[in-house]
N, CA, C and O atoms as a Tinker XYZ file with bonds, in Angstrom:
   448  protein
     1  N     -8.275000   -7.661000   19.763000    73     2
     2  CA    -7.221000   -9.053000   18.740000    64     1     3
     3  C     -5.712000   -8.871000   19.320000    63     2     4     5
     4  O     -4.986000   -9.733000   19.816000    81     3
     5  N     -5.539000   -7.926000   19.174000    73     3     6
     6  CA    -3.914000   -7.395000   19.460000    64     5     7
     7  C     -3.223000   -7.726000   20.890000    63     6     8     9
     8  O     -2.104000   -8.159000   21.165000    81     7
     9  N     -4.759000   -7.204000   21.998000    73     7    10
    10  CA    -4.236000   -8.341000   23.311000    64     9    11
    11  C     -3.941000   -9.904000   23.614000    63    10    12    13
    12  O     -3.153000  -10.549000   24.306000    81    11
    13  N     -5.239000  -10.217000   22.519000    73    11    14
    14  CA    -5.295000  -11.751000   22.552000    64    13    15
    15  C     -3.894000  -12.518000   22.032000    63    14    16    17
    16  O     -3.352000  -13.495000   22.549000    81    15
    17  N     -3.580000  -11.944000   21.129000    73    15    18
    18  CA    -2.530000  -12.412000   20.014000    64    17    19
    19  C     -0.854000  -12.644000   20.636000    63    18    20    21
    20  O      0.084000  -13.410000   20.416000    81    19
    21  N     -1.201000  -11.291000   21.671000    73    19    22
    22  CA     0.232000  -11.154000   22.309000    64    21    23
    23  C      0.812000  -11.976000   23.400000    63    22    24    25
    24  O      1.909000  -11.622000   23.831000    81    23
    25  N      0.044000  -13.378000   24.085000    73    23    26
    26  CA     0.212000  -14.441000   24.710000    64    25    27
    27  C      1.331000  -15.534000   23.677000    63    26    28    29
    28  O      0.948000  -16.656000   24.007000    81    27
    29  N      2.160000  -15.673000   22.923000    73    27    30
    30  CA     2.912000  -16.057000   22.047000    64    29    31
    31  C      2.373000  -16.478000   20.291000    63    30    32    33
    32  O      2.275000  -17.381000   19.461000    81    31
    33  N      2.161000  -15.114000   20.551000    73    31    34
    34  CA     1.853000  -14.436000   19.000000    64    33    35
    35  C      3.565000  -14.406000   18.346000    63    34    36    37
    36  O      4.479000  -14.281000   19.161000    81    35
    37  N      3.874000  -14.524000   16.897000    73    35    38
    38  CA     4.796000  -14.945000   15.994000    64    37    39
    39  C      5.657000  -13.016000   15.946000    63    38    40    41
    40  O      6.842000  -12.690000   15.891000    81    39
    41  N      4.411000  -12.191000   15.999000    73    39    42
    42  CA     4.688000  -10.630000   15.749000    64    41    43
    43  C      4.860000  -10.500000   17.241000    63    42    44    45
    44  O      4.286000  -11.165000   18.104000    81    43
    45  N      5.983000   -9.271000   17.449000    73    43    46
    46  CA     6.948000   -8.961000   18.445000    64    45    47
    47  C      5.795000   -8.374000   19.243000    63    46    48    49
    48  O      4.856000   -7.775000   18.718000    81    47
    49  N      5.942000   -8.608000   20.683000    73    47    50
    50  CA     4.616000   -7.842000   21.527000    64    49    51
    51  C      4.505000   -6.535000   21.386000    63    50    52    53
    52  O      3.460000   -5.896000   21.269000    81    51
    53  N      6.115000   -5.952000   21.404000    73    51    54
    54  CA     5.829000   -4.463000   21.424000    64    53    55
    55  C      5.537000   -3.625000   20.427000    63    54    56    57
    56  O      5.483000   -2.401000   20.541000    81    55
    57  N      5.262000   -4.511000   19.028000    73    55    58
    58  CA     4.952000   -4.170000   17.890000    64    57    59
    59  C      3.267000   -3.986000   18.062000    63    58    60    61
    60  O      2.781000   -3.072000   17.395000    81    59
    61  N      2.250000   -4.869000   18.992000    73    59    62
    62  CA     1.280000   -5.376000   19.010000    64    61    63
    63  C      1.295000   -4.341000   20.391000    63    62    64    65
    64  O      0.634000   -3.325000   20.179000    81    63
    65  N      1.615000   -4.370000   21.094000    73    63    66
    66  CA     1.444000   -2.951000   21.821000    64    65    67
    67  C      1.093000   -1.083000   21.254000    63    66    68    69
    68  O      0.456000   -0.143000   21.728000    81    67
    69  N      1.822000   -1.286000   20.174000    73    67    70
    70  CA     2.223000    0.205000   19.533000    64    69    71
    71  C      0.390000    0.232000   18.764000    63    70    72    73
    72  O     -0.269000    1.269000   18.692000    81    71
    73  N     -0.248000   -1.521000   18.148000    73    71    74
    74  CA    -1.430000   -1.626000   17.630000    64    73    75
    75  C     -2.591000   -1.262000   18.490000    63    74    76    77
    76  O     -3.678000   -0.799000   18.143000    81    75
    77  N     -1.978000   -1.680000   20.146000    73    75    78
    78  CA    -3.367000   -1.750000   21.102000    64    77    79
    79  C     -3.376000    0.056000   20.503000    63    78    80    81
    80  O     -4.214000    0.476000   19.706000    81    79
    81  N     -2.314000    0.862000   21.074000    73    79    82
    82  CA    -1.758000    2.414000   21.627000    64    81    83
    83  C     -2.801000    2.723000   20.200000    63    82    84    85
    84  O     -3.804000    3.288000   20.636000    81    83
    85  N     -2.856000    2.634000   19.418000    73    83    86
    86  CA    -3.186000    2.902000   17.898000    64    85    87
    87  C     -4.594000    3.616000   18.044000    63    86    88    89
    88  O     -5.037000    4.764000   18.014000    81    87
    89  N     -5.301000    1.658000   18.306000    73    87    90
    90  CA    -6.702000    2.077000   17.859000    64    89    91
    91  C     -7.486000    2.279000   19.223000    63    90    92    93
    92  O     -8.697000    2.497000   19.264000    81    91
    93  N     -6.594000    2.174000   20.429000    73    91    94
    94  CA    -6.690000    3.103000   21.680000    64    93    95
    95  C     -7.203000    4.905000   21.629000    63    94    96    97
    96  O     -8.255000    5.516000   21.819000    81    95
    97  N     -6.394000    5.107000   21.420000    73    95    98
    98  CA    -6.340000    6.596000   21.108000    64    97    99
    99  C     -7.129000    6.530000   19.801000    63    98   100   101
   100  O     -7.894000    7.398000   20.223000    81    99
   101  N     -7.499000    6.332000   18.885000    73    99   102
   102  CA    -8.309000    6.360000   18.020000    64   101   103
   103  C     -9.166000    5.254000   17.394000    63   102   104   105
   104  O     -8.966000    5.167000   16.183000    81   103
   105  N    -10.003000    4.444000   17.843000    73   103   106
   106  CA   -11.201000    3.550000   17.928000    64   105   107
   107  C    -11.517000    3.593000   16.453000    63   106   108   109
   108  O    -11.211000    2.595000   15.799000    81   107
   109  N    -12.019000    4.487000   15.915000    73   107   110
   110  CA   -12.219000    4.236000   14.703000    64   109   111
   111  C    -11.687000    4.066000   13.461000    63   110   112   113
   112  O    -12.128000    4.124000   12.313000    81   111
   113  N    -10.272000    3.766000   14.137000    73   111   114
   114  CA    -9.119000    4.167000   13.004000    64   113   115
   115  C     -9.168000    2.871000   11.480000    63   114   116   117
   116  O     -8.802000    1.697000   11.523000    81   115
   117  N     -9.760000    3.650000   10.244000    73   115   118
   118  CA    -9.350000    2.706000    9.436000    64   117   119
   119  C     -8.469000    2.394000    8.858000    63   118   120   121
   120  O     -8.578000    1.642000    7.890000    81   119
   121  N     -7.052000    2.988000    9.370000    73   119   122
   122  CA    -5.941000    2.316000    8.857000    64   121   123
   123  C     -4.591000    2.385000    9.748000    63   122   124   125
   124  O     -4.116000    3.469000   10.086000    81   123
   125  N     -4.119000    1.378000   10.037000    73   123   126
   126  CA    -2.920000    1.730000   10.447000    64   125   127
   127  C     -2.086000    2.454000   10.210000    63   126   128   129
   128  O     -1.428000    3.051000   11.062000    81   127
   129  N     -1.898000    2.575000    8.552000    73   127   130
   130  CA    -0.970000    3.817000    8.223000    64   129   131
   131  C     -1.109000    4.731000    8.781000    63   130   132   133
   132  O     -0.163000    5.298000    9.329000    81   131
   133  N     -2.230000    5.131000    8.818000    73   131   134
   134  CA    -3.050000    6.616000    9.666000    64   133   135
   135  C     -2.564000    6.957000   10.906000    63   134   136   137
   136  O     -2.414000    8.081000   11.387000    81   135
   137  N     -2.350000    5.952000   11.341000    73   135   138
   138  CA    -1.512000    6.515000   13.084000    64   137   139
   139  C     -0.044000    7.180000   12.835000    63   138   140   141
   140  O      0.724000    7.011000   11.888000    81   139
   141  N      0.068000    7.856000   13.803000    73   139   142
   142  CA     1.500000    8.777000   13.303000    64   141   143
   143  C      2.818000    7.738000   14.061000    63   142   144   145
   144  O      3.894000    7.604000   13.479000    81   143
   145  N      2.626000    7.285000   14.968000    73   143   146
   146  CA     3.018000    6.350000   15.605000    64   145   147
   147  C      3.788000    4.870000   14.478000    63   146   148   149
   148  O      4.917000    4.602000   14.067000    81   147
   149  N      2.545000    4.305000   14.368000    73   147   150
   150  CA     2.855000    3.270000   13.083000    64   149   151
   151  C      3.267000    3.869000   11.943000    63   150   152   153
   152  O      4.170000    3.281000   11.347000    81   151
   153  N      2.850000    4.902000   11.458000    73   151   154
   154  CA     3.535000    5.178000   10.412000    64   153   155
   155  C      4.974000    5.823000   10.550000    63   154   156   157
   156  O      5.628000    5.924000    9.512000    81   155
   157  N      5.635000    6.357000   11.972000    73   155   158
   158  CA     6.387000    6.539000   11.920000    64   157   159
   159  C      7.492000    5.100000   11.508000    63   158   160   161
   160  O      8.457000    4.966000   10.756000    81   159
   161  N      7.149000    4.683000   11.937000    73   159   162
   162  CA     7.736000    3.059000   12.169000    64   161   163
   163  C      7.872000    2.488000   11.037000    63   162   164   165
   164  O      8.969000    1.971000   10.828000    81   163
   165  N      6.945000    2.411000   10.094000    73   163   166
   166  CA     6.828000    2.009000    8.857000    64   165   167
   167  C      7.728000    2.823000    7.968000    63   166   168   169
   168  O      8.422000    2.156000    7.200000    81   167
   169  N      7.840000    3.968000    7.923000    73   167   170
   170  CA     8.677000    5.288000    6.987000    64   169   171
   171  C     10.146000    4.614000    7.379000    63   170   172   173
   172  O     11.047000    4.388000    6.571000    81   171
   173  N     10.183000    4.303000    9.047000    73   171   174
   174  CA    12.028000    3.779000    8.719000    64   173   175
   175  C     12.124000    2.665000    8.385000    63   174   176   177
   176  O     13.282000    2.395000    8.066000    81   175
   177  N     11.292000    1.674000    8.282000    73   175   178
   178  CA    11.764000    0.986000    7.797000    64   177   179
   179  C     11.419000    0.196000    6.169000    63   178   180   181
   180  O     11.649000   -0.941000    5.756000    81   179
   181  N     10.984000    1.006000    5.746000    73   179   182
   182  CA    10.401000    0.290000    3.994000    64   181   183
   183  C     11.519000    0.109000    3.202000    63   182   184   185
   184  O     11.750000   -0.626000    2.241000    81   183
   185  N     12.453000    1.302000    4.074000    73   183   186
   186  CA    13.989000    1.178000    2.493000    64   185   187
   187  C     14.026000   -0.425000    2.809000    63   186   188   189
   188  O     14.070000   -1.119000    1.793000    81   187
   189  N     14.013000   -1.204000    4.194000    73   187   190
   190  CA    15.129000   -2.250000    3.820000    64   189   191
   191  C     13.670000   -3.491000    3.455000    63   190   192   193
   192  O     13.971000   -4.594000    2.998000    81   191
   193  N     12.528000   -3.225000    3.654000    73   191   194
   194  CA    11.762000   -3.583000    2.800000    64   193   195
   195  C     11.824000   -3.758000    1.272000    63   194   196   197
   196  O     11.404000   -4.730000    0.645000    81   195
   197  N     12.341000   -2.797000    0.838000    73   195   198
   198  CA    12.307000   -2.468000   -0.607000    64   197   199
   199  C     13.608000   -3.162000   -1.153000    63   198   200   201
   200  O     13.840000   -3.508000   -2.311000    81   199
   201  N     14.286000   -3.264000   -0.195000    73   199   202
   202  CA    16.049000   -3.997000   -0.509000    64   201   203
   203  C     15.290000   -5.447000   -1.134000    63   202   204   205
   204  O     15.314000   -5.931000   -2.266000    81   203
   205  N     14.648000   -5.873000    0.072000    73   203   206
   206  CA    14.258000   -7.287000    0.245000    64   205   207
   207  C     13.702000   -7.904000   -1.025000    63   206   208   209
   208  O     13.809000   -9.051000   -1.458000    81   207
   209  N     12.905000   -6.535000   -1.640000    73   207   210
   210  CA    11.254000   -7.022000   -1.874000    64   209   211
   211  C     12.487000   -7.023000   -3.211000    63   210   212   213
   212  O     12.313000   -8.144000   -3.689000    81   211
   213  N     13.774000   -6.259000   -4.151000    73   211   214
   214  CA    14.260000   -6.038000   -5.313000    64   213   215
   215  C     15.197000   -7.056000   -4.980000    63   214   216   217
   216  O     15.266000   -8.036000   -5.722000    81   215
   217  N     16.041000   -6.964000   -3.826000    73   215   218
   218  CA    16.703000   -9.032000   -4.351000    64   217   219
   219  C     15.837000  -10.165000   -4.661000    63   218   220   221
   220  O     16.048000  -11.133000   -5.392000    81   219
   221  N     14.674000   -9.804000   -3.858000    73   219   222
   222  CA    14.006000  -11.292000   -4.152000    64   221   223
   223  C     13.415000  -11.777000   -6.118000    63   222   224   225
   224  O     13.055000  -12.801000   -6.698000    81   223
   225  N     13.649000  -10.204000   -6.510000    73   223   226
   226  CA    12.903000  -10.433000   -7.797000    64   225   227
   227  C     14.160000  -10.691000   -8.247000    63   226   228   229
   228  O     14.234000  -11.822000   -8.726000    81   227
   229  N     15.186000  -10.072000   -8.276000    73   227   230
   230  CA    16.462000  -10.274000   -8.968000    64   229   231
   231  C     17.040000  -11.781000   -8.905000    63   230   232   233
   232  O     17.963000  -12.117000   -9.647000    81   231
   233  N     16.656000  -12.362000   -8.301000    73   231   234
   234  CA    16.966000  -13.878000   -8.058000    64   233   235
   235  C     15.905000  -15.318000   -8.186000    63   234   236   237
   236  O     15.962000  -16.548000   -8.169000    81   235
   237  N     14.916000  -14.165000   -8.325000    73   235   238
   238  CA    13.705000  -15.296000   -8.877000    64   237   239
   239  C     13.078000  -16.019000   -7.810000    63   238   240   241
   240  O     12.697000  -17.190000   -7.775000    81   239
   241  N     13.030000  -14.907000   -6.751000    73   239   242
   242  CA    12.235000  -15.867000   -5.439000    64   241   243
   243  C     11.037000  -14.949000   -5.378000    63   242   244   245
   244  O     11.000000  -13.725000   -5.249000    81   243
   245  N      9.755000  -16.122000   -5.543000    73   243   246
   246  CA     8.612000  -15.660000   -5.066000    64   245   247
   247  C      8.160000  -15.038000   -3.883000    63   246   248   249
   248  O      7.638000  -15.819000   -3.087000    81   247
   249  N      8.209000  -13.925000   -3.562000    73   247   250
   250  CA     7.599000  -13.439000   -2.094000    64   249   251
   251  C      6.511000  -12.220000   -2.531000    63   250   252   253
   252  O      6.726000  -11.009000   -2.580000    81   251
   253  N      5.283000  -12.953000   -2.828000    73   251   254
   254  CA     4.247000  -11.864000   -3.046000    64   253   255
   255  C      3.524000  -11.356000   -1.820000    63   254   256   257
   256  O      2.490000  -10.712000   -2.000000    81   255
   257  N      3.978000  -11.587000   -0.535000    73   255   258
   258  CA     2.973000  -10.922000    0.282000    64   257   259
   259  C      4.095000   -9.751000    0.716000    63   258   260   261
   260  O      3.659000   -8.836000    1.415000    81   259
   261  N      5.362000   -9.727000    0.384000    73   259   262
   262  CA     6.268000   -8.481000    0.730000    64   261   263
   263  C      5.659000   -8.218000   -0.632000    63   262   264   265
   264  O      4.652000   -7.513000   -0.561000    81   263
   265  N      5.949000   -8.538000   -1.669000    73   263   266
   266  CA     6.100000   -7.584000   -3.244000    64   265   267
   267  C      4.775000   -6.580000   -2.585000    63   266   268   269
   268  O      5.024000   -5.429000   -2.226000    81   267
   269  N      3.518000   -7.097000   -2.488000    73   267   270
   270  CA     1.990000   -6.880000   -2.121000    64   269   271
   271  C      2.012000   -5.509000   -1.348000    63   270   272   273
   272  O      1.673000   -4.356000   -1.614000    81   271
   273  N      2.712000   -6.330000    0.015000    73   271   274
   274  CA     2.884000   -4.761000    0.844000    64   273   275
   275  C      3.550000   -3.358000    0.635000    63   274   276   277
   276  O      3.256000   -2.313000    1.217000    81   275
   277  N      4.262000   -3.506000   -0.073000    73   275   278
   278  CA     5.458000   -2.534000   -0.560000    64   277   279
   279  C      3.999000   -1.878000   -1.396000    63   278   280   281
   280  O      3.558000   -0.764000   -1.114000    81   279
   281  N      3.606000   -2.442000   -2.056000    73   279   282
   282  CA     2.972000   -2.299000   -3.032000    64   281   283
   283  C      1.366000   -1.225000   -2.429000    63   282   284   285
   284  O      0.711000   -0.305000   -2.920000    81   283
   285  N      1.339000   -1.711000   -1.649000    73   283   286
   286  CA     0.222000   -1.304000   -1.140000    64   285   287
   287  C      0.521000    0.088000   -0.170000    63   286   288   289
   288  O     -0.224000    1.062000   -0.063000    81   287
   289  N      1.865000   -0.135000    0.510000    73   287   290
   290  CA     2.481000    1.114000    1.056000    64   289   291
   291  C      2.607000    2.216000    0.058000    63   290   292   293
   292  O      2.181000    3.339000    0.329000    81   291
   293  N      2.976000    2.040000   -0.685000    73   291   294
   294  CA     3.485000    2.897000   -2.298000    64   293   295
   295  C      2.146000    3.471000   -2.552000    63   294   296   297
   296  O      2.084000    4.672000   -2.816000    81   295
   297  N      0.890000    2.644000   -2.496000    73   295   298
   298  CA    -0.183000    3.035000   -3.539000    64   297   299
   299  C     -0.722000    4.302000   -2.682000    63   298   300   301
   300  O     -1.090000    5.362000   -3.187000    81   299
   301  N     -0.701000    3.935000   -0.964000    73   299   302
   302  CA    -1.475000    4.709000    0.147000    64   301   303
   303  C     -0.947000    6.521000    0.264000    63   302   304   305
   304  O     -1.475000    7.590000    0.568000    81   303
   305  N      0.657000    5.932000   -0.270000    73   303   306
   306  CA     1.202000    7.634000    0.066000    64   305   307
   307  C      1.034000    8.186000   -1.245000    63   306   308   309
   308  O      0.804000    9.395000   -1.233000    81   307
   309  N      1.095000    7.505000   -2.663000    73   307   310
   310  CA     0.581000    8.547000   -3.554000    64   309   311
   311  C     -0.800000    8.841000   -3.971000    63   310   312   313
   312  O     -1.744000    8.058000   -4.078000    81   311
   313  N     -0.736000   10.479000   -4.249000    73   311   314
   314  CA    -1.791000   11.423000   -4.744000    64   313   315
   315  C     -2.394000   10.177000   -5.667000    63   314   316   317
   316  O     -3.255000    9.438000   -5.191000    81   315
   317  N     -2.055000   10.053000   -6.570000    73   315   318
   318  CA    -2.808000    9.810000   -8.207000    64   317   319
   319  C     -2.365000    7.703000   -8.120000    63   318   320   321
   320  O     -1.292000    7.239000   -8.505000    81   319
   321  N     -3.173000    7.118000   -7.710000    73   319   322
   322  CA    -2.513000    5.400000   -7.714000    64   321   323
   323  C     -2.759000    4.952000   -9.052000    63   322   324   325
   324  O     -2.809000    5.464000  -10.171000    81   323
   325  N     -2.878000    3.951000   -8.603000    73   323   326
   326  CA    -2.839000    2.469000  -10.500000    64   325   327
   327  C     -3.989000    2.723000  -10.946000    63   326   328   329
   328  O     -4.089000    2.025000  -11.956000    81   327
   329  N     -5.248000    3.501000  -10.758000    73   327   330
   330  CA    -6.411000    3.814000  -11.247000    64   329   331
   331  C     -6.511000    4.332000  -12.886000    63   330   332   333
   332  O     -7.131000    3.980000  -13.889000    81   331
   333  N     -5.439000    5.461000  -12.499000    73   331   334
   334  CA    -5.385000    5.998000  -13.731000    64   333   335
   335  C     -4.690000    5.199000  -14.878000    63   334   336   337
   336  O     -4.952000    5.454000  -16.054000    81   335
   337  N     -3.577000    3.985000  -14.428000    73   335   338
   338  CA    -2.820000    3.058000  -15.246000    64   337   339
   339  C     -3.988000    2.422000  -16.248000    63   338   340   341
   340  O     -4.048000    2.388000  -17.477000    81   339
   341  N     -5.134000    1.801000  -14.942000    73   339   342
   342  CA    -6.130000    0.543000  -15.595000    64   341   343
   343  C     -6.879000    1.892000  -16.067000    63   342   344   345
   344  O     -6.499000    1.563000  -17.190000    81   343
   345  N     -7.589000    3.110000  -16.285000    73   343   346
   346  CA    -8.050000    3.552000  -16.599000    64   345   347
   347  C     -7.729000    4.056000  -18.334000    63   346   348   349
   348  O     -8.504000    4.406000  -19.224000    81   347
   349  N     -6.302000    3.909000  -18.301000    73   347   350
   350  CA    -5.430000    4.133000  -19.750000    64   349   351
   351  C     -5.168000    2.673000  -20.599000    63   350   352   353
   352  O     -5.300000    2.440000  -21.800000    81   351
   353  N     -4.770000    1.848000  -19.554000    73   351   354
   354  CA    -5.428000    0.380000  -20.519000    64   353   355
   355  C     -6.925000   -0.051000  -20.958000    63   354   356   357
   356  O     -7.243000   -0.712000  -21.946000    81   355
   357  N     -7.718000    0.474000  -20.004000    73   355   358
   358  CA    -9.067000    0.173000  -20.932000    64   357   359
   359  C     -8.880000    0.591000  -21.978000    63   358   360   361
   360  O     -8.774000   -0.084000  -23.002000    81   359
   361  N     -8.788000    2.100000  -21.861000    73   359   362
   362  CA    -9.282000    2.893000  -23.311000    64   361   363
   363  C     -8.321000    2.121000  -24.478000    63   362   364   365
   364  O     -8.884000    1.667000  -25.474000    81   363
   365  N     -6.902000    1.992000  -24.328000    73   363   366
   366  CA    -6.313000    1.382000  -24.988000    64   365   367
   367  C     -6.188000    0.041000  -25.540000    63   366   368   369
   368  O     -5.378000   -0.289000  -26.406000    81   367
   369  N     -6.942000   -0.615000  -25.045000    73   367   370
   370  CA    -7.802000   -2.090000  -25.061000    64   369   371
   371  C     -9.342000   -2.084000  -25.683000    63   370   372   373
   372  O     -9.654000   -2.877000  -26.571000    81   371
   373  N    -10.104000   -1.295000  -25.235000    73   371   374
   374  CA   -11.347000   -1.112000  -25.591000    64   373   375
   375  C    -12.236000   -0.082000  -25.593000    63   374   376   377
   376  O    -13.426000    0.008000  -25.288000    81   375
   377  N    -11.293000    0.792000  -26.060000    73   375   378
   378  CA   -12.286000    2.014000  -26.370000    64   377   379
   379  C    -12.900000    2.385000  -25.157000    63   378   380   381
   380  O    -14.053000    2.785000  -25.319000    81   379
   381  N    -12.488000    2.381000  -23.966000    73   379   382
   382  CA   -13.549000    2.651000  -22.708000    64   381   383
   383  C    -13.351000    4.310000  -22.251000    63   382   384   385
   384  O    -13.509000    4.541000  -21.052000    81   383
   385  N    -13.175000    4.918000  -22.725000    73   383   386
   386  CA   -12.517000    6.281000  -22.206000    64   385   387
   387  C    -11.984000    6.748000  -21.164000    63   386   388   389
   388  O    -12.728000    6.464000  -20.226000    81   387
   389  N    -11.079000    7.325000  -20.805000    73   387   390
   390  CA   -10.781000    7.937000  -19.615000    64   389   391
   391  C    -11.156000    9.839000  -19.404000    63   390   392   393
   392  O    -11.408000   10.745000  -20.199000    81   391
   393  N    -10.999000    9.736000  -17.746000    73   391   394
   394  CA   -11.082000   11.330000  -17.485000    64   393   395
   395  C     -9.190000   11.718000  -17.315000    63   394   396   397
   396  O     -8.105000   11.175000  -17.107000    81   395
   397  N     -9.823000   13.031000  -17.582000    73   395   398
   398  CA    -8.676000   13.964000  -17.427000    64   397   399
   399  C     -8.657000   14.311000  -16.058000    63   398   400   401
   400  O     -9.669000   14.245000  -15.360000    81   399
   401  N     -7.479000   14.701000  -15.611000    73   399   402
   402  CA    -6.985000   15.828000  -14.086000    64   401   403
   403  C     -7.615000   17.554000  -14.504000    63   402   404   405
   404  O     -8.387000   18.295000  -13.895000    81   403
   405  N     -6.981000   17.690000  -15.608000    73   403   406
   406  CA    -6.801000   18.809000  -16.185000    64   405   407
   407  C     -8.558000   19.197000  -16.836000    63   406   408   409
   408  O     -8.954000   20.349000  -16.659000    81   407
   409  N     -9.304000   18.395000  -17.406000    73   407   410
   410  CA   -10.190000   19.126000  -18.313000    64   409   411
   411  C    -11.290000   18.296000  -17.892000    63   410   412   413
   412  O    -11.142000   17.116000  -17.571000    81   411
   413  N    -12.594000   19.014000  -17.890000    73   411   414
   414  CA   -13.845000   17.970000  -17.959000    64   413   415
   415  C    -14.125000   17.438000  -18.971000    63   414   416   417
   416  O    -13.869000   17.884000  -20.089000    81   415
   417  N    -14.839000   16.140000  -18.658000    73   415   418
   418  CA   -15.041000   15.433000  -19.761000    64   417   419
   419  C    -14.700000   14.140000  -19.542000    63   418   420   421
   420  O    -14.199000   13.877000  -18.449000    81   419
   421  N    -14.925000   12.903000  -20.676000    73   419   422
   422  CA   -14.418000   11.966000  -21.272000    64   421   423
   423  C    -13.719000   11.975000  -22.796000    63   422   424   425
   424  O    -13.968000   12.614000  -23.818000    81   423
   425  N    -12.734000   10.964000  -22.455000    73   423   426
   426  CA   -11.678000   11.200000  -23.706000    64   425   427
   427  C    -11.579000    9.656000  -23.969000    63   426   428   429
   428  O    -11.909000    8.768000  -23.183000    81   427
   429  N    -11.058000    9.512000  -25.233000    73   427   430
   430  CA   -10.055000    8.781000  -26.404000    64   429   431
   431  C     -8.706000    9.385000  -26.721000    63   430   432   433
   432  O     -8.429000   10.569000  -26.912000    81   431
   433  N     -7.809000    8.155000  -26.739000    73   431   434
   434  CA    -6.705000    8.653000  -27.560000    64   433   435
   435  C     -6.493000    7.567000  -28.230000    63   434   436   437
   436  O     -6.933000    6.510000  -27.778000    81   435
   437  N     -5.630000    7.594000  -29.693000    73   435   438
   438  CA    -4.976000    6.752000  -30.496000    64   437   439
   439  C     -3.777000    6.257000  -29.974000    63   438   440   441
   440  O     -2.716000    6.809000  -30.264000    81   439
   441  N     -3.835000    4.917000  -28.963000    73   439   442
   442  CA    -2.711000    4.882000  -28.685000    64   441   443
   443  C     -2.150000    3.989000  -29.575000    63   442   444   445
   444  O     -1.098000    3.546000  -29.114000    81   443
   445  N     -2.436000    3.523000  -30.712000    73   443   446
   446  CA    -1.147000    2.848000  -31.521000    64   445   447
   447  C     -0.765000    3.818000  -32.297000    63   446   448
   448  O      0.192000    3.661000  -33.056000    81   447
């Protein structure tokens, strides 16, 4: 797909070449962020993305694609993701219980 897009795509051809290299090197690559070259590029630019997202939010400018891209990236590099927050919310509002990482079993808390 990357090779086809190079002919007139708005994504810079240089980035597409990097993507092609990633999949050529590892055809079963499940996520581009797992490729060292792509990961390095993203790490070097994520600060700029953060600035744009913050500025957009402060000015009330909707930028869902950028905000979600940043959220996805942050979640990918977090050992314990947002599922833990969802567990807590489900328990707080519906007594669904939650699991802990330091003890076996199901737990319920008195949140209020």
